[in-house]
Backbone as XML, in Angstrom:
<?xml version="1.0"?>
<chain id="A" units="angstrom">
  <residue number="1" name="MET">
    <atom name="N" x="14.183" y="37.661" z="-4.785"/>
    <atom name="CA" x="14.186" y="36.696" z="-5.862"/>
    <atom name="C" x="13.111" y="35.651" z="-5.597"/>
  </residue>
  <residue number="2" name="SER">
    <atom name="N" x="12.537" y="35.166" z="-6.666"/>
    <atom name="CA" x="11.547" y="34.115" z="-6.526"/>
    <atom name="C" x="12.257" y="32.788" z="-6.268"/>
  </residue>
  <residue number="3" name="GLU">
    <atom name="N" x="11.480" y="31.787" z="-5.831"/>
    <atom name="CA" x="12.041" y="30.466" z="-5.602"/>
    <atom name="C" x="12.652" y="29.905" z="-6.881"/>
  </residue>
  <residue number="4" name="GLU">
    <atom name="N" x="11.972" y="30.114" z="-8.001"/>
    <atom name="CA" x="12.481" y="29.622" z="-9.281"/>
    <atom name="C" x="13.800" y="30.302" z="-9.643"/>
  </residue>
  <residue number="5" name="GLU">
    <atom name="N" x="13.878" y="31.618" z="-9.438"/>
    <atom name="CA" x="15.112" y="32.331" z="-9.754"/>
    <atom name="C" x="16.281" y="31.821" z="-8.906"/>
  </residue>
  <residue number="6" name="ARG">
    <atom name="N" x="16.026" y="31.518" z="-7.623"/>
    <atom name="CA" x="17.079" y="31.020" z="-6.740"/>
    <atom name="C" x="17.574" y="29.649" z="-7.181"/>
  </residue>
  <residue number="7" name="GLU">
    <atom name="N" x="16.686" y="28.850" z="-7.760"/>
    <atom name="CA" x="17.043" y="27.480" z="-8.116"/>
    <atom name="C" x="17.745" y="27.384" z="-9.467"/>
  </residue>
  <residue number="8" name="ASN">
    <atom name="N" x="17.786" y="28.458" z="-10.213"/>
    <atom name="CA" x="18.419" y="28.445" z="-11.522"/>
    <atom name="C" x="19.680" y="29.292" z="-11.512"/>
  </residue>
  <residue number="9" name="LYS">
    <atom name="N" x="20.416" y="29.220" z="-12.593"/>
    <atom name="CA" x="21.667" y="29.964" z="-12.714"/>
    <atom name="C" x="21.422" y="31.453" z="-12.515"/>
  </residue>
  <residue number="10" name="LEU">
    <atom name="N" x="22.265" y="32.078" z="-11.707"/>
    <atom name="CA" x="22.150" y="33.516" z="-11.479"/>
    <atom name="C" x="22.720" y="34.285" z="-12.665"/>
  </residue>
  <residue number="11" name="GLU">
    <atom name="N" x="22.005" y="35.254" z="-13.128"/>
    <atom name="CA" x="22.475" y="36.153" z="-14.172"/>
    <atom name="C" x="22.781" y="37.475" z="-13.482"/>
  </residue>
  <residue number="12" name="HIS">
    <atom name="N" x="24.030" y="37.844" z="-13.434"/>
    <atom name="CA" x="24.455" y="39.006" z="-12.650"/>
    <atom name="C" x="23.743" y="40.300" z="-13.022"/>
  </residue>
  <residue number="13" name="GLN">
    <atom name="N" x="23.407" y="40.472" z="-14.262"/>
    <atom name="CA" x="22.757" y="41.703" z="-14.683"/>
    <atom name="C" x="21.338" y="41.817" z="-14.135"/>
  </residue>
  <residue number="14" name="GLU">
    <atom name="N" x="20.696" y="40.703" z="-13.876"/>
    <atom name="CA" x="19.287" y="40.717" z="-13.515"/>
    <atom name="C" x="19.022" y="40.321" z="-12.065"/>
  </residue>
  <residue number="15" name="SER">
    <atom name="N" x="20.013" y="39.848" z="-11.349"/>
    <atom name="CA" x="19.802" y="39.325" z="-10.005"/>
    <atom name="C" x="20.554" y="40.148" z="-8.974"/>
  </residue>
  <residue number="16" name="GLU">
    <atom name="N" x="19.978" y="40.208" z="-7.793"/>
    <atom name="CA" x="20.642" y="40.895" z="-6.703"/>
    <atom name="C" x="21.394" y="39.889" z="-5.851"/>
  </residue>
  <residue number="17" name="ILE">
    <atom name="N" x="22.433" y="40.363" z="-5.197"/>
    <atom name="CA" x="23.167" y="39.527" z="-4.257"/>
    <atom name="C" x="22.347" y="39.427" z="-2.984"/>
  </residue>
  <residue number="18" name="GLU">
    <atom name="N" x="22.288" y="38.232" z="-2.419"/>
    <atom name="CA" x="21.605" y="38.017" z="-1.154"/>
    <atom name="C" x="22.595" y="37.476" z="-0.138"/>
  </residue>
  <residue number="19" name="TYR">
    <atom name="N" x="22.349" y="37.792" z="1.122"/>
    <atom name="CA" x="23.166" y="37.306" z="2.211"/>
    <atom name="C" x="22.274" y="36.582" z="3.202"/>
  </residue>
  <residue number="20" name="LEU">
    <atom name="N" x="22.787" y="35.511" z="3.784"/>
    <atom name="CA" x="22.074" y="34.826" z="4.842"/>
    <atom name="C" x="22.465" y="35.536" z="6.134"/>
  </residue>
  <residue number="21" name="VAL">
    <atom name="N" x="21.505" y="36.224" z="6.728"/>
    <atom name="CA" x="21.777" y="37.064" z="7.893"/>
    <atom name="C" x="21.191" y="36.395" z="9.131"/>
  </residue>
  <residue number="22" name="HIS">
    <atom name="N" x="22.049" y="36.162" z="10.128"/>
    <atom name="CA" x="21.610" y="35.553" z="11.377"/>
    <atom name="C" x="21.528" y="36.628" z="12.443"/>
  </residue>
  <residue number="23" name="GLY">
    <atom name="N" x="20.444" y="36.617" z="13.200"/>
    <atom name="CA" x="20.319" y="37.584" z="14.274"/>
    <atom name="C" x="18.917" y="37.647" z="14.809"/>
  </residue>
  <residue number="24" name="GLN">
    <atom name="N" x="18.651" y="38.718" z="15.532"/>
    <atom name="CA" x="17.314" y="38.938" z="16.076"/>
    <atom name="C" x="16.577" y="39.874" z="15.133"/>
  </residue>
  <residue number="25" name="TRP">
    <atom name="N" x="15.439" y="39.431" z="14.658"/>
    <atom name="CA" x="14.655" y="40.170" z="13.678"/>
    <atom name="C" x="13.343" y="40.620" z="14.317"/>
  </residue>
  <residue number="26" name="ASN">
    <atom name="N" x="13.048" y="41.889" z="14.222"/>
    <atom name="CA" x="11.757" y="42.400" z="14.678"/>
    <atom name="C" x="10.768" y="42.298" z="13.532"/>
  </residue>
  <residue number="27" name="ARG">
    <atom name="N" x="9.576" y="41.835" z="13.840"/>
    <atom name="CA" x="8.566" y="41.633" z="12.807"/>
    <atom name="C" x="7.834" y="42.918" z="12.451"/>
  </residue>
  <residue number="28" name="SER">
    <atom name="N" x="7.906" y="43.912" z="13.340"/>
    <atom name="CA" x="7.268" y="45.198" z="13.078"/>
    <atom name="C" x="7.923" y="46.250" z="13.971"/>
  </residue>
  <residue number="29" name="GLU">
    <atom name="N" x="7.499" y="47.474" z="13.832"/>
    <atom name="CA" x="8.034" y="48.574" z="14.644"/>
    <atom name="C" x="7.754" y="48.376" z="16.135"/>
  </residue>
  <residue number="30" name="ILE">
    <atom name="N" x="6.648" y="47.701" z="16.469"/>
    <atom name="CA" x="6.275" y="47.552" z="17.875"/>
    <atom name="C" x="6.687" y="46.208" z="18.475"/>
  </residue>
  <residue number="31" name="ASP">
    <atom name="N" x="7.371" y="45.366" z="17.711"/>
    <atom name="CA" x="7.787" y="44.049" z="18.185"/>
    <atom name="C" x="8.947" y="44.201" z="19.169"/>
  </residue>
  <residue number="32" name="ALA">
    <atom name="N" x="8.682" y="44.008" z="20.449"/>
    <atom name="CA" x="9.712" y="44.192" z="21.474"/>
    <atom name="C" x="10.652" y="42.991" z="21.580"/>
  </residue>
  <residue number="33" name="ASN">
    <atom name="N" x="10.149" y="41.805" z="21.304"/>
    <atom name="CA" x="10.948" y="40.595" z="21.493"/>
    <atom name="C" x="11.669" y="40.138" z="20.230"/>
  </residue>
  <residue number="34" name="GLY">
    <atom name="N" x="11.058" y="40.327" z="19.099"/>
    <atom name="CA" x="11.653" y="39.870" z="17.852"/>
    <atom name="C" x="11.703" y="38.358" z="17.774"/>
  </residue>
  <residue number="35" name="ARG">
    <atom name="N" x="12.420" y="37.886" z="16.791"/>
    <atom name="CA" x="12.558" y="36.449" z="16.578"/>
    <atom name="C" x="13.986" y="36.181" z="16.129"/>
  </residue>
  <residue number="36" name="PHE">
    <atom name="N" x="14.632" y="35.210" z="16.758"/>
    <atom name="CA" x="15.987" y="34.858" z="16.371"/>
    <atom name="C" x="15.945" y="33.871" z="15.213"/>
  </residue>
  <residue number="37" name="GLY">
    <atom name="N" x="16.878" y="33.999" z="14.300"/>
    <atom name="CA" x="16.942" y="33.077" z="13.179"/>
    <atom name="C" x="17.829" y="33.627" z="12.083"/>
  </residue>
  <residue number="38" name="ALA">
    <atom name="N" x="17.815" y="32.930" z="10.969"/>
    <atom name="CA" x="18.601" y="33.338" z="9.810"/>
    <atom name="C" x="17.679" y="33.433" z="8.605"/>
  </residue>
  <residue number="39" name="TRP">
    <atom name="N" x="17.748" y="34.554" z="7.923"/>
    <atom name="CA" x="16.917" y="34.780" z="6.741"/>
    <atom name="C" x="17.776" y="35.349" z="5.627"/>
  </residue>
  <residue number="40" name="TRP">
    <atom name="N" x="17.364" y="35.034" z="4.394"/>
    <atom name="CA" x="18.027" y="35.607" z="3.240"/>
    <atom name="C" x="17.557" y="37.051" z="3.079"/>
  </residue>
  <residue number="41" name="ALA">
    <atom name="N" x="18.513" y="37.949" z="2.893"/>
    <atom name="CA" x="18.185" y="39.357" z="2.701"/>
    <atom name="C" x="19.022" y="39.893" z="1.552"/>
  </residue>
  <residue number="42" name="ASP">
    <atom name="N" x="18.371" y="40.531" z="0.587"/>
    <atom name="CA" x="19.133" y="41.115" z="-0.518"/>
    <atom name="C" x="19.613" y="42.515" z="-0.115"/>
  </residue>
  <residue number="43" name="VAL">
    <atom name="N" x="20.504" y="43.059" z="-0.921"/>
    <atom name="CA" x="21.102" y="44.365" z="-0.622"/>
    <atom name="C" x="20.026" y="45.443" z="-0.530"/>
  </residue>
  <residue number="44" name="HIS">
    <atom name="N" x="19.027" y="45.376" z="-1.384"/>
    <atom name="CA" x="17.941" y="46.358" z="-1.345"/>
    <atom name="C" x="17.236" y="46.329" z="0.012"/>
  </residue>
  <residue number="45" name="TYR">
    <atom name="N" x="16.908" y="45.135" z="0.481"/>
    <atom name="CA" x="16.230" y="45.011" z="1.769"/>
    <atom name="C" x="17.108" y="45.550" z="2.901"/>
  </residue>
  <residue number="46" name="ILE">
    <atom name="N" x="18.382" y="45.194" z="2.882"/>
    <atom name="CA" x="19.295" y="45.616" z="3.948"/>
    <atom name="C" x="19.396" y="47.133" z="4.002"/>
  </residue>
  <residue number="47" name="LEU">
    <atom name="N" x="19.636" y="47.767" z="2.841"/>
    <atom name="CA" x="19.779" y="49.226" z="2.827"/>
    <atom name="C" x="18.458" y="49.931" z="3.131"/>
  </residue>
  <residue number="48" name="SER">
    <atom name="N" x="17.347" y="49.381" z="2.640"/>
    <atom name="CA" x="16.060" y="50.040" z="2.888"/>
    <atom name="C" x="15.587" y="49.856" z="4.325"/>
  </residue>
  <residue number="49" name="SER">
    <atom name="N" x="16.207" y="48.926" z="5.058"/>
    <atom name="CA" x="15.832" y="48.729" z="6.460"/>
    <atom name="C" x="16.505" y="49.738" z="7.377"/>
  </residue>
  <residue number="50" name="GLY">
    <atom name="N" x="17.374" y="50.572" z="6.807"/>
    <atom name="CA" x="18.002" y="51.615" z="7.614"/>
    <atom name="C" x="19.494" y="51.434" z="7.835"/>
  </residue>
  <residue number="51" name="VAL">
    <atom name="N" x="20.048" y="50.300" z="7.385"/>
    <atom name="CA" x="21.495" y="50.107" z="7.522"/>
    <atom name="C" x="22.189" y="51.064" z="6.570"/>
  </residue>
  <residue number="52" name="ASN">
    <atom name="N" x="23.194" y="51.762" z="7.072"/>
    <atom name="CA" x="23.887" y="52.724" z="6.223"/>
    <atom name="C" x="24.929" y="52.015" z="5.348"/>
  </residue>
  <residue number="53" name="GLU">
    <atom name="N" x="25.156" y="52.548" z="4.179"/>
    <atom name="CA" x="26.028" y="51.915" z="3.173"/>
    <atom name="C" x="27.427" y="51.656" z="3.712"/>
  </residue>
  <residue number="54" name="THR">
    <atom name="N" x="27.998" y="52.620" z="4.424"/>
    <atom name="CA" x="29.354" y="52.464" z="4.961"/>
    <atom name="C" x="29.404" y="51.327" z="5.974"/>
  </residue>
  <residue number="55" name="ASP">
    <atom name="N" x="28.386" y="51.253" z="6.845"/>
    <atom name="CA" x="28.333" y="50.173" z="7.832"/>
    <atom name="C" x="28.175" y="48.819" z="7.156"/>
  </residue>
  <residue number="56" name="LEU">
    <atom name="N" x="27.352" y="48.756" z="6.119"/>
    <atom name="CA" x="27.163" y="47.505" z="5.389"/>
    <atom name="C" x="28.470" y="47.057" z="4.751"/>
  </residue>
  <residue number="57" name="LYS">
    <atom name="N" x="29.152" y="47.972" z="4.082"/>
    <atom name="CA" x="30.422" y="47.621" z="3.436"/>
    <atom name="C" x="31.456" y="47.170" z="4.461"/>
  </residue>
  <residue number="58" name="SER">
    <atom name="N" x="31.517" y="47.835" z="5.601"/>
    <atom name="CA" x="32.467" y="47.448" z="6.658"/>
    <atom name="C" x="32.156" y="46.047" z="7.182"/>
  </residue>
  <residue number="59" name="ALA">
    <atom name="N" x="30.873" y="45.776" z="7.411"/>
    <atom name="CA" x="30.482" y="44.456" z="7.910"/>
    <atom name="C" x="30.801" y="43.369" z="6.886"/>
  </residue>
  <residue number="60" name="LEU">
    <atom name="N" x="30.541" y="43.652" z="5.613"/>
    <atom name="CA" x="30.823" y="42.657" z="4.578"/>
    <atom name="C" x="32.320" y="42.453" z="4.392"/>
  </residue>
  <residue number="61" name="ASP">
    <atom name="N" x="33.111" y="43.521" z="4.488"/>
    <atom name="CA" x="34.577" y="43.379" z="4.424"/>
    <atom name="C" x="35.074" y="42.472" z="5.542"/>
  </residue>
  <residue number="62" name="PHE">
    <atom name="N" x="34.583" y="42.706" z="6.766"/>
    <atom name="CA" x="34.978" y="41.895" z="7.916"/>
    <atom name="C" x="34.581" y="40.436" z="7.697"/>
  </residue>
  <residue number="63" name="PHE">
    <atom name="N" x="33.346" y="40.211" z="7.251"/>
    <atom name="CA" x="32.849" y="38.864" z="6.989"/>
    <atom name="C" x="33.724" y="38.159" z="5.952"/>
  </residue>
  <residue number="64" name="GLU">
    <atom name="N" x="34.019" y="38.839" z="4.851"/>
    <atom name="CA" x="34.791" y="38.219" z="3.776"/>
    <atom name="C" x="36.215" y="37.905" z="4.213"/>
  </residue>
  <residue number="65" name="GLU">
    <atom name="N" x="36.830" y="38.776" z="5.015"/>
    <atom name="CA" x="38.170" y="38.495" z="5.533"/>
    <atom name="C" x="38.153" y="37.263" z="6.432"/>
  </residue>
  <residue number="66" name="LYS">
    <atom name="N" x="37.159" y="37.177" z="7.310"/>
    <atom name="CA" x="37.038" y="36.026" z="8.205"/>
    <atom name="C" x="36.800" y="34.745" z="7.412"/>
  </residue>
  <residue number="67" name="GLN">
    <atom name="N" x="35.989" y="34.820" z="6.360"/>
    <atom name="CA" x="35.701" y="33.639" z="5.553"/>
    <atom name="C" x="36.976" y="33.075" z="4.951"/>
  </residue>
  <residue number="68" name="HIS">
    <atom name="N" x="37.862" y="33.934" z="4.477"/>
    <atom name="CA" x="39.106" y="33.471" z="3.862"/>
    <atom name="C" x="39.953" y="32.720" z="4.881"/>
  </residue>
  <residue number="69" name="SER">
    <atom name="N" x="40.122" y="33.292" z="6.065"/>
    <atom name="CA" x="40.967" y="32.638" z="7.067"/>
    <atom name="C" x="40.326" y="31.344" z="7.575"/>
  </residue>
  <residue number="70" name="MET">
    <atom name="N" x="39.011" y="31.344" z="7.763"/>
    <atom name="CA" x="38.326" y="30.126" z="8.217"/>
    <atom name="C" x="38.395" y="29.037" z="7.156"/>
  </residue>
  <residue number="71" name="ARG">
    <atom name="N" x="38.217" y="29.421" z="5.889"/>
    <atom name="CA" x="38.294" y="28.446" z="4.803"/>
    <atom name="C" x="39.683" y="27.829" z="4.736"/>
  </residue>
  <residue number="72" name="ASN">
    <atom name="N" x="40.720" y="28.673" z="4.798"/>
    <atom name="CA" x="42.091" y="28.176" z="4.710"/>
    <atom name="C" x="42.436" y="27.277" z="5.892"/>
  </residue>
  <residue number="73" name="ALA">
    <atom name="N" x="41.960" y="27.622" z="7.090"/>
    <atom name="CA" x="42.215" y="26.796" z="8.270"/>
    <atom name="C" x="41.497" y="25.454" z="8.136"/>
  </residue>
  <residue number="74" name="ALA">
    <atom name="N" x="40.278" y="25.454" z="7.615"/>
    <atom name="CA" x="39.528" y="24.208" z="7.440"/>
    <atom name="C" x="40.210" y="23.300" z="6.421"/>
  </residue>
  <residue number="75" name="ILE">
    <atom name="N" x="40.696" y="23.872" z="5.333"/>
    <atom name="CA" x="41.390" y="23.082" z="4.307"/>
    <atom name="C" x="42.667" y="22.491" z="4.886"/>
  </residue>
  <residue number="76" name="ALA">
    <atom name="N" x="43.428" y="23.291" z="5.617"/>
    <atom name="CA" x="44.676" y="22.809" z="6.220"/>
    <atom name="C" x="44.399" y="21.683" z="7.212"/>
  </residue>
  <residue number="77" name="ASP">
    <atom name="N" x="43.337" y="21.818" z="7.997"/>
    <atom name="CA" x="42.969" y="20.796" z="8.969"/>
    <atom name="C" x="42.603" y="19.485" z="8.283"/>
  </residue>
  <residue number="78" name="VAL">
    <atom name="N" x="41.801" y="19.572" z="7.233"/>
    <atom name="CA" x="41.403" y="18.358" z="6.511"/>
    <atom name="C" x="42.611" y="17.703" z="5.858"/>
  </residue>
  <residue number="79" name="LYS">
    <atom name="N" x="43.477" y="18.499" z="5.241"/>
    <atom name="CA" x="44.674" y="17.934" z="4.615"/>
    <atom name="C" x="45.536" y="17.200" z="5.646"/>
  </residue>
  <residue number="80" name="GLN">
    <atom name="N" x="45.661" y="17.793" z="6.833"/>
    <atom name="CA" x="46.463" y="17.182" z="7.892"/>
    <atom name="C" x="45.851" y="15.860" z="8.339"/>
  </residue>
  <residue number="81" name="ARG">
    <atom name="N" x="44.522" y="15.810" z="8.461"/>
    <atom name="CA" x="43.842" y="14.573" z="8.851"/>
    <atom name="C" x="43.981" y="13.496" z="7.765"/>
  </residue>
  <residue number="82" name="ILE">
    <atom name="N" x="43.914" y="13.900" z="6.501"/>
    <atom name="CA" x="44.057" y="12.940" z="5.390"/>
    <atom name="C" x="45.453" y="12.361" z="5.392"/>
  </residue>
  <residue number="83" name="GLU">
    <atom name="N" x="46.457" y="13.204" z="5.579"/>
    <atom name="CA" x="47.848" y="12.736" z="5.583"/>
    <atom name="C" x="48.139" y="11.842" z="6.765"/>
  </residue>
  <residue number="84" name="ALA">
    <atom name="N" x="47.423" y="12.015" z="7.865"/>
    <atom name="CA" x="47.633" y="11.208" z="9.071"/>
    <atom name="C" x="47.007" y="9.821" z="8.944"/>
  </residue>
  <residue number="85" name="GLN">
    <atom name="N" x="46.132" y="9.621" z="7.988"/>
    <atom name="CA" x="45.451" y="8.323" z="7.826"/>
    <atom name="C" x="46.359" y="7.254" z="7.290"/>
  </residue>
</chain>
């Protein structure tokens, strides 16, 4: 997606889903060290980089399950701190 597309309302029919992926990224086939960081990657990029569809779906399922529990724990923690004030 272009910078302009990211800054405006997403239209599901025309836009791809992107994920912020943190890890070690190789810049080329011969890059032995890579670079650590987080980059936005769309589904097309992820699948075309060699990640298999089943592995991608499994990783995203795990991520989404963890997000729910972390979100709920964070909300409960904040509510408890507010009530203690």
